[in-house]
N, C-alpha and C positions, 0 to 999 in steps of 0.2 A: 506495500499498499504507498511505502515510502516514496515509490518513483513516479505513482500518480498527485500525491501532495506533491511533491517537489513540480510537478509538472503544471499543475491548477498556482500555487504557488509564486511559479516561475511568471507564468501568466498576468497575475494579479498585480505583480513588481511593475513590470513593462506598463500596465494599461495604466496602472496608476504615475507612473512615470510620462506616461506617453500627456495626459491631462494634467502632469506640470504639478502632480499633488505628493503633499510631505504624505512619510509613516504617519507623523502627527496630526494632520490634517485629516486623512483617510480615516485616521482612527475616532476624532473625534465624527466624524458624517457615521461611524456605524455604532457608537458608542465601546468600546475596547479602546485599548492602552496600545501605544505606540509600538512597545516590547510584544506587543500581541501580534499586531500588525507584521510583526520582522519576522516571529515565530513563523507565523502562514506564509510568508514568503519564501523563508528555509524550506517551508514542508516541515516541520519540524512540528506540528500541531494541524488534526485534519479538521475540513469545517462539515458538522453534519448534514447530512443530504436534505434541502427543504428548511432548513434551518433558516430563522427571523436572518442570521449573520450573513449566511449566504448570498439571502435577498436581500438585503440593507446593500453589502460587496454590487453587489449589479446593480443596485440605483444607482450607486455612490458613484462608480467605474463609466456608467452609460452603459452595459454589457447588459446581453441576453440571460439569464439567470438558469435555461436551461441549457445554452453555451458552456456554462461552469459547471454543471452537472455532468457532461459529455467529457471535460475534459478532464473531470476527478476521475472520470472509467465508471458514473454509475450516474440512471435515471431515475427522473424524481418518479415519486409513486402511480401518479396520475398518470406517466407515458410508458407507465410497465403496462400500467392496466388495459390501457388502448392499442399497444404494442400487440398484446398476448389476445384480443381481440381480432386485430389486424391479422394477427398469424392465423386464428384462429379460422376465419371468414376465406383467407386465402387457400389454407391446406382443403376446406368442405370443396370450394371449388376447383381443386387438383382432386380430388373425389370424383366427383360429377364429370370432369371432364373423359377420365379415365374410363367411368363406366360409359358412356354415348360415345366413348369411340371404338 
């Protein structure tokens, strides 16, 4: 999991710098300390999926929260449910095609 944490942390750092924000100002925006932002960027802590912190970081950095989930190697619960439905319908369609062939 450390690899994906490093990946999202590096992405957050890059986007923070792109916007010209300091770790302190980003921390202030999302109600965490500068030190915690540093730990996130270094991949030392994970951000829980669907957490208020992940949503706040996305908002503060003008990012899509779903993009952050994907970059961290996981999907939010609502996307997983939708994906399961899509896969189920796709498989049912494949079975119907085989039967009618």
